[in-house]
C-alpha positions as CSV (number, residue, x, y, z in Angstrom):
1,M,0.0,0.2,-0.1
2,G,1.5,3.2,-1.1
3,R,0.3,6.9,-0.7
4,E,0.7,10.4,-2.2
5,E,-1.3,13.5,-1.0
6,E,-4.9,12.1,-1.5
7,R,-4.0,9.1,-3.7
8,Y,-3.4,5.6,-2.3
9,H,-2.2,3.0,-4.3
10,V,-3.7,-0.4,-3.6
11,S,-1.6,-3.5,-4.4
12,S,-2.6,-6.7,-6.7
13,G,-4.1,-9.3,-4.6
14,S,-6.2,-7.2,-2.1
15,Y,-9.5,-7.5,-1.1
16,F,-12.5,-5.0,-0.6
17,Y,-16.1,-4.4,-0.5
18,N,-18.2,-2.0,-2.5
19,N,-20.6,0.3,-1.2
20,E,-23.3,-2.3,-1.9
21,N,-21.1,-5.2,0.0
22,Q,-20.1,-7.3,-2.9
23,L,-16.8,-8.7,-2.1
24,I,-13.9,-7.5,-5.2
25,H,-10.4,-9.1,-5.6
26,L,-7.8,-7.5,-7.3
27,S,-6.5,-10.7,-8.4
28,N,-4.6,-9.7,-11.7
29,S,-4.5,-5.9,-11.1
30,S,-3.7,-3.0,-8.6
31,G,-5.8,0.0,-8.1
32,E,-5.8,3.6,-6.9
33,I,-8.2,5.2,-4.2
34,T,-9.2,8.8,-4.2
35,K,-11.5,10.6,-2.2
36,H,-14.5,12.6,-3.8
37,W,-15.7,16.1,-2.3
38,T,-18.8,14.4,-1.0
39,G,-16.5,12.2,1.1
40,T,-17.0,8.9,-1.0
41,Y,-13.9,7.0,-1.6
42,Y,-13.7,5.3,-5.1
43,L,-11.2,2.9,-6.3
44,I,-10.2,2.5,-9.9
45,D,-8.4,-0.9,-11.0
46,D,-5.6,-1.0,-14.1
47,A,-8.6,-1.8,-16.6
48,E,-10.4,1.5,-15.5
49,T,-13.1,-0.3,-13.5
50,K,-14.4,1.9,-10.8
51,Y,-15.8,0.8,-7.5
52,N,-17.9,3.0,-5.1
53,L,-16.4,2.3,-1.7
54,G,-18.9,4.6,0.5
55,N,-17.2,6.9,2.9
56,T,-15.8,4.3,4.8
57,S,-13.8,1.1,3.3
58,V,-11.6,-1.7,4.6
59,I,-8.6,-2.8,2.1
60,Y,-7.1,-6.3,3.1
61,D,-3.9,-7.7,1.2
62,P,-3.0,-11.4,2.6
63,T,0.6,-10.4,2.0
64,D,0.6,-7.3,4.0
65,Y,0.9,-7.4,7.6
66,K,-1.3,-4.3,7.8
67,I,-5.1,-3.4,7.1
68,Y,-5.9,-0.4,5.9
69,L,-9.0,1.5,6.8
70,F,-10.4,4.6,4.8
71,G,-12.5,7.1,6.4
72,D,-13.4,8.8,9.6
73,N,-13.8,6.3,12.8
74,Y,-13.4,6.0,16.3
75,Q,-10.9,3.9,17.6
76,V,-11.9,2.0,21.3
77,Y,-9.4,1.2,23.6
78,Q,-9.5,-1.0,26.5
79,D,-9.0,1.8,29.0
80,T,-12.2,3.3,27.5
81,T,-10.6,6.0,25.7
82,I,-11.8,6.8,22.1
83,E,-9.7,8.2,19.6
84,K,-10.8,9.5,16.1
85,H,-9.0,9.0,12.8
86,S,-9.6,10.6,9.6
87,K,-8.5,9.7,5.9
88,I,-6.5,6.2,6.2
89,T,-5.6,4.5,9.4
90,E,-3.3,1.8,9.1
91,I,-3.8,-1.1,11.5
92,V,-1.0,-3.7,12.4
93,R,-3.1,-7.2,12.2
94,N,-2.2,-10.4,14.3
95,V,-0.3,-8.6,17.0
96,G,-3.4,-8.0,19.2
97,A,-6.8,-7.0,19.2
98,S,-8.3,-3.6,18.3
99,F,-11.9,-2.4,17.8
100,Y,-13.4,0.5,15.8
101,K,-16.6,2.2,15.2
102,L,-16.9,3.3,11.4
103,E,-20.4,4.7,11.2
104,D,-23.7,4.3,12.8
105,R,-24.2,0.7,13.2
106,K,-21.1,-0.3,11.3
107,Y,-18.0,-2.0,13.2
108,L,-14.5,-3.2,12.2
109,V,-13.1,-6.0,14.6
110,V,-9.3,-6.6,14.1
111,A,-7.8,-9.7,16.1
112,P,-5.4,-12.7,15.6
113,V,-8.4,-15.2,16.6
114,I,-12.3,-13.8,16.1
115,T,-14.9,-16.7,16.8
116,D,-18.3,-16.4,18.0
117,E,-19.5,-17.2,21.4
118,N,-19.6,-20.8,21.2
119,G,-16.3,-21.3,19.2
120,T,-18.4,-22.9,16.3
121,E,-17.4,-20.0,13.9
122,T,-13.8,-18.6,13.6
123,F,-12.9,-15.4,11.3
124,D,-9.5,-14.6,10.0
125,S,-7.7,-11.5,11.0
126,F,-10.7,-9.1,10.6
127,L,-14.4,-8.8,10.6
128,L,-16.8,-6.2,9.6
129,V,-19.8,-6.1,11.2
130,E,-22.9,-4.4,9.8
131,L,-26.3,-4.1,11.8
132,D,-29.8,-3.3,10.6
133,K,-32.3,-1.4,12.9
134,N,-33.5,-4.6,14.4
135,G,-30.1,-5.9,15.7
136,N,-29.5,-8.1,12.9
137,A,-25.9,-8.4,11.6
138,T,-23.8,-8.9,8.3
139,L,-20.7,-10.1,8.8
140,L,-17.7,-9.6,6.2
141,N,-14.1,-10.3,5.4
142,H,-12.6,-11.6,2.6
143,E,-13.5,-15.4,3.3
144,V,-17.1,-14.9,4.7
145,Q,-20.3,-13.1,3.8
146,K,-22.9,-14.0,6.4
147,R,-26.4,-12.6,7.5
148,T,-27.4,-13.4,11.0
149,L,-31.1,-13.6,12.2
150,H,-30.1,-13.9,16.1
151,A,-28.5,-12.2,18.7
152,M,-24.5,-13.0,18.4
153,T,-21.6,-12.3,20.4
154,I,-18.3,-12.0,18.7
155,V,-15.0,-13.2,20.8
156,T,-11.7,-12.3,20.5
157,N,-8.5,-13.2,23.0
158,E,-9.0,-9.4,24.3
159,Y,-12.6,-8.6,24.4
160,K,-16.1,-9.6,23.6
161,F,-18.5,-7.4,21.5
162,D,-22.4,-8.0,22.1
163,I,-23.4,-7.2,18.2
164,A,-27.1,-6.5,18.5
165,N,-26.9,-4.6,21.9
166,E,-23.7,-2.7,20.8
167,K,-22.1,-3.3,23.8
168,L,-18.1,-3.8,24.3
169,Y,-17.0,-6.0,27.3
170,W,-13.3,-5.6,27.6
171,G,-11.6,-6.7,30.7
172,E,-13.8,-5.4,33.5
173,S,-15.5,-2.5,31.6
174,E,-18.7,-2.5,29.7
175,I,-18.5,-0.1,26.8
176,D,-21.8,1.4,25.6
177,L,-20.9,1.8,21.9
178,K,-24.3,3.8,21.1
179,K,-22.8,6.8,22.8
180,V,-20.0,6.9,20.5
181,G,-21.4,8.8,17.7
182,G,-25.0,7.9,18.5
183,S,-27.0,4.9,16.8
184,S,-30.3,4.3,15.2
185,N,-30.4,0.8,16.4
186,E,-33.9,-0.1,17.6
187,Y,-32.9,-3.5,18.8
188,K,-34.7,-4.6,22.3
189,E,-33.8,-7.5,24.1
190,V,-36.7,-9.6,24.8
191,V,-37.2,-10.9,28.3
192,K,-39.3,-14.3,28.6
193,E,-41.6,-14.6,31.4
194,E,-42.9,-18.0,32.6
195,Q,-46.6,-18.2,32.7
196,P,-48.5,-19.5,35.4
197,T,-50.2,-23.2,35.2
198,E,-52.6,-22.2,37.8
199,P,-54.7,-19.0,38.2
200,T,-52.7,-18.3,41.7
201,T,-50.6,-15.3,42.5
202,T,-47.5,-15.4,40.5
203,P,-44.4,-14.9,42.6
204,T,-42.1,-12.3,41.8
205,P,-39.5,-13.9,39.5
206,A,-35.4,-13.7,40.6
207,P,-33.7,-11.3,38.5
208,T,-31.6,-13.0,35.8
209,P,-28.1,-12.7,36.8
210,T,-25.8,-10.5,34.3
211,P,-21.9,-10.2,34.4
212,N,-20.8,-7.9,36.9
213,Y,-19.1,-5.4,34.7
214,P,-18.9,-1.8,35.8
215,Q,-20.6,0.5,33.9
216,I,-18.7,3.1,32.0
217,D,-19.9,6.1,30.2
218,I,-18.0,7.0,27.2
219,S,-18.7,10.8,27.8
220,D,-17.2,10.4,31.2
221,F,-13.7,10.1,29.6
222,P,-11.5,12.1,27.7
223,S,-10.4,11.6,24.4
224,N,-6.8,11.5,23.2
225,S,-7.3,15.2,22.2
226,G,-5.8,16.2,25.5
227,S,-8.5,17.0,27.9
228,S,-8.1,16.2,31.4
229,G,-11.6,15.7,33.1
230,S,-12.2,15.4,36.9
231,N,-9.2,14.3,39.1
232,S,-11.7,12.2,41.5
233,Q,-13.6,10.8,38.6
234,N,-10.4,9.6,36.8
235,Q,-9.1,8.0,40.0
236,N,-12.3,6.2,40.7
237,T,-12.4,5.0,36.9
238,Q,-8.6,4.0,37.4
239,D,-9.3,2.0,40.2
240,K,-11.7,-0.3,37.9
241,L,-9.3,-0.4,35.0
242,I,-7.0,-3.6,34.4
243,K,-3.2,-2.9,33.1
244,F,-2.8,-3.9,29.7
245,T,0.2,-3.7,26.8
246,R,0.0,-3.9,23.0
247,L,1.9,-3.0,19.8
248,K,0.2,-0.6,17.7
249,E,2.3,-0.5,15.0
250,V,5.5,-1.8,13.4
251,N,7.4,0.1,10.1
252,P,10.5,-1.4,8.6
253,S,13.0,0.2,7.2
254,I,16.4,-0.9,5.5
255,T,18.5,-1.2,8.8
256,Y,15.9,-0.2,11.6
257,V,12.4,-0.8,12.7
258,D,9.8,1.6,14.4
259,V,7.8,0.2,17.2
260,S,5.0,1.9,18.3
261,Y,3.2,0.5,21.7
262,Q,1.1,1.4,24.1
263,V,1.2,0.5,27.9
264,F,-1.4,1.0,30.3
265,D,-0.4,0.4,34.0
266,P,-2.4,2.7,36.7
267,K,-1.2,0.9,39.3
268,N,2.6,0.2,38.4
269,E,2.3,-3.5,38.4
270,Y,4.7,-4.1,35.4
271,I,8.3,-4.8,36.6
272,A,9.5,-4.2,33.2
273,V,8.3,-4.2,29.7
274,Y,10.7,-5.8,26.8
275,L,10.7,-5.7,23.3
276,T,12.8,-8.9,21.9
277,V,14.3,-9.1,18.3
278,T,14.7,-12.6,17.0
279,P,16.6,-12.7,13.8
280,S,15.5,-15.5,10.9
281,T,19.3,-16.8,10.6
282,S,21.9,-17.5,12.6
283,N,24.3,-14.4,11.6
284,E,22.9,-12.4,14.3
285,E,22.3,-12.7,17.8
286,E,18.7,-12.1,19.4
287,R,18.6,-9.1,21.4
288,K,16.0,-8.0,24.4
289,I,15.5,-4.6,25.1
290,Q,13.8,-2.7,28.2
291,I,11.7,-0.2,26.8
292,N,10.2,2.8,28.7
293,K,6.4,2.4,29.9
294,E,6.0,6.0,29.9
295,E,7.0,6.3,26.2
296,S,5.3,5.2,23.2
297,G,7.7,4.4,20.5
298,Y,11.2,2.8,20.2
299,R,13.6,2.5,17.2
300,I,15.3,-0.9,16.8
301,L,18.5,-0.3,15.1
302,G,21.3,-2.2,13.8
303,L,19.5,-4.4,11.5
304,S,20.3,-6.2,8.4
305,K,18.6,-5.3,5.0
306,N,16.1,-7.5,3.6
307,Q,16.0,-9.7,6.6
308,E,12.9,-11.1,8.5
309,Y,12.8,-10.6,12.2
310,T,10.4,-11.7,15.0
311,I,9.4,-8.9,17.1
312,T,7.9,-10.0,20.5
313,L,6.2,-7.6,23.1
314,S,6.4,-8.9,26.6
315,Y,6.3,-7.7,30.0
316,T,7.2,-9.1,33.8
317,V,4.9,-8.9,37.1
318,A,5.9,-9.9,40.5
319,D,5.0,-13.6,41.6
320,E,3.7,-13.9,44.8
321,L,5.1,-17.4,45.3
322,S,8.4,-16.9,44.0
323,S,11.2,-14.4,44.3
324,A,11.6,-14.5,40.5
325,P,9.4,-12.2,38.5
326,I,6.7,-13.8,35.8
327,E,7.3,-12.9,32.1
328,T,4.5,-13.1,29.7
329,V,4.3,-12.8,26.0
330,Q,1.6,-10.0,24.8
331,D,2.2,-9.5,20.9
332,V,4.1,-11.1,18.2
333,V,4.6,-10.0,14.7
334,R,7.3,-10.6,11.8
335,V,8.6,-8.2,9.7
336,K,11.2,-7.9,6.9
337,T,13.3,-5.0,6.6
338,K,13.7,-3.3,3.3
339,E,16.4,-3.2,0.3
340,P,18.0,0.0,-0.3
341,T,17.0,1.5,-3.7
342,L,20.1,1.6,-5.8
343,Q,20.4,2.9,-9.6
344,L,22.9,1.9,-12.3
345,N,22.0,3.1,-15.9
346,V,24.0,3.6,-19.1
347,S,23.4,6.9,-20.4
348,R,25.7,7.1,-23.4
349,I,27.0,4.6,-25.7
350,S,29.9,5.0,-28.6
351,S,32.0,2.3,-30.4
352,N,34.4,2.5,-27.5
353,R,33.1,4.4,-24.8
354,I,30.3,3.7,-22.2
355,T,28.9,6.2,-19.8
356,Y,26.8,5.2,-16.8
357,V,25.5,6.9,-13.7
358,F,25.3,5.3,-10.3
359,R,23.1,6.6,-7.4
360,Q,23.1,4.9,-3.9
361,D,20.4,5.4,-1.2
362,S,20.8,8.1,1.4
363,S,19.3,5.8,4.0
364,Y,21.8,3.1,3.4
365,Q,25.3,4.9,2.7
366,L,27.9,2.7,1.4
367,D,31.8,2.7,2.8
368,H,32.8,1.5,-0.7
369,A,31.5,0.5,-4.3
370,E,33.1,-0.2,-7.2
371,I,31.7,-0.6,-10.8
372,A,32.9,-3.3,-12.9
373,L,32.8,-3.6,-17.0
374,Y,32.4,-7.0,-18.4
375,V,32.6,-7.9,-22.1
376,D,31.1,-11.2,-22.9
377,G,31.6,-12.5,-19.6
378,V,34.9,-11.5,-19.2
379,L,36.1,-8.8,-16.8
380,K,37.8,-5.6,-18.3
381,D,37.8,-3.1,-15.9
382,T,37.0,-1.8,-12.8
383,Q,36.2,2.1,-11.3
384,T,35.9,3.4,-7.8
385,V,32.7,5.1,-6.9
386,D,33.0,8.3,-5.5
387,L,30.0,7.6,-2.8
388,N,29.5,11.6,-1.7
389,Q,28.8,12.0,-5.6
390,A,26.7,9.0,-5.9
391,L,24.2,10.5,-3.1
392,S,23.8,13.9,-5.0
393,E,20.8,14.5,-7.6
394,T,23.0,13.7,-10.5
395,G,24.6,10.9,-9.1
396,F,28.2,9.3,-9.9
397,V,28.8,9.9,-13.9
398,S,31.9,8.1,-15.3
399,T,32.8,6.6,-18.4
400,F,34.7,3.3,-19.4
401,T,36.7,2.9,-22.3
402,H,36.9,-0.1,-24.4
403,D,38.5,-1.5,-27.8
404,G,35.0,-1.9,-29.4
405,L,35.2,-5.7,-29.8
406,G,32.4,-8.1,-28.0
407,Q,29.0,-8.7,-28.4
408,E,27.6,-8.3,-24.8
409,F,28.6,-5.8,-22.3
410,E,27.5,-5.7,-18.5
411,L,28.1,-3.4,-15.8
412,R,28.1,-4.6,-12.3
413,L,28.3,-3.3,-9.0
414,T,30.8,-4.9,-6.9
415,N,33.1,-5.1,-3.8
416,T,30.5,-3.3,-1.7
417,S,30.8,-2.6,2.0
418,Y,28.3,-1.1,4.4
419,N,29.2,-0.2,8.0
420,G,32.5,-1.8,8.0
421,E,31.4,-5.3,6.5
422,A,31.2,-6.7,3.1
423,V,27.6,-6.6,1.6
424,D,26.2,-8.3,-1.0
425,L,24.0,-5.8,-3.2
426,P,23.2,-7.6,-6.8
427,L,23.0,-4.7,-9.3
428,Y,23.6,-4.6,-12.8
429,T,22.6,-3.3,-16.4
430,K,23.4,-4.9,-19.9
431,Y,23.5,-4.0,-23.4
432,R,24.5,-6.0,-26.8
433,N,26.5,-4.7,-29.3
434,R,25.0,-4.4,-32.7
């Protein structure tokens, strides 16, 4: 998924729904999303087919570790904080549960495992939930298109979502989602009463037991905009809340990964919170990094280009039965660092001269590099690259002189090193002498 201003590139292989809830798969085409001044999003594929996505839309690419949500939405957190997002929201999937209200009676559930309350149905990665005014729901993702005609509860590893009643149970809190932007839901839960078999006085029925969740009114809590609210009220609320940690976003670069995380620990119960970085090869050692609970981001440096890493978020708490703390893994995600962007192009050819241009990536500055000339597979000459020039807009420009004999000419990047170590950067350009 790429982005430039208000135009968004959608990769081939992505899934999405149009405004009529028809599943579209870009199996052999990429696409571009634009936003109309009315607030409606449109996607146009390579064949110029135009799809109306409505005011909100979810793009899912099975090869991407993110899900992309377009349009205004409200993200609901475990501590009952509500955060409003606009334009594009990038959601890291399979690293913990998250929950979003998109529109009136329309929700997005994201979690590694999503099931119904009985565990008989499972949904992969995400689930779009749309209610009608009677509480019936349409469930949608890249594998499922289903209509429910009865009350249903969606369960993840972190929360439960009572669809018909629009209630979210997260930890010890019950969150009334109707109060987030309002709701036109007219569903009312039917309470069945036993009818007496004889014309006698009917005893007063015992109340139906319900989960003992504290009732949380969204309006009582500040959003992430920074309003503070009542100190005493916040303190009372804090006593009811539980601690949690979660990965929010993981963005790989060439030699580093930026990790966005959230730690909620009102009673200071976490001894420490860690990021563990495990490489996929034996050439690097595993690293365990203690991160600041009060911060929300960390940059993991010193990684190798084009390598897969497993990043684990964990925390330790005191063990009442032992002096050793207990460590718990909260989230795990796999990422792959990027390749540097290098360019090697032939700019001019004559009977016995070849002029070329080489540019290197400013995010991956080499210590040393050479360009080699091969004629019919035989090495004829090498030149050392001026790496400062290679960083400039014009690049490093140089010329090879040869005897004019031969059929196939190849320029190849060779003898490259980065950070004091040799690195393999396969880059070449060829042409045939006619």
